[in-house]
N, C-alpha and C positions, 0 to 999 in steps of 0.2 A: 445308911453307909454301905450296906453290902449291894444294894441295887446300883448305887453310884459305881462301885467297883465292876460290876458285871456289865454296865454300861459302857465303861472305859474299855473293857476287854473287846467289846464289838467293834472297835474303832482300829482301822488299819495302822493309824499313827502309834497306837499303844504297843502294836506288836513290832514295828519299825524301832521304836525307843527301846524295847526290851532287847531286841538284837543289837542295837548301838552299845547298850549297857553291857551285853555279854562280851561283846568285841573289847570294849575299854578294860574289862575285868580280865581278859585274856583266857576267856573259855574257849576251848578248842570244840570242834564239831561234835565229837562223841559226848562231851559233857554238856552242850547245849541241847543234844538229843535227850539226853537222859533227863534235863530238866522239862523239855516239852512232853516226854512220856508220864512224868510226875505231874504235871499240869493236866494231862489228859486224864489221868486216874482221878485226880481230885475233882474234876468237872464231872466225870461219870457218877462219882459218889454223890455229889451234890445234885446231879439230875435224879437220882433215885429217890432222894429224900425230900425235894421240893414238890410242893402240890402244884398242879397245873391250874392256869387261870381259866375262869369260866368265858365262854365265848359271847 
């Protein structure tokens, strides 16, 4: 499930869909920026915890 979610985040259409959802919900630029910053913080925390794959 987690791998599926990460794979979807790699697709540009997922980001376009999130942007469209934010517009539909009426989020302004500063709110969308805060959400993006929170997402970046979560991604950074996950990157610290996950083990790298062997080559």
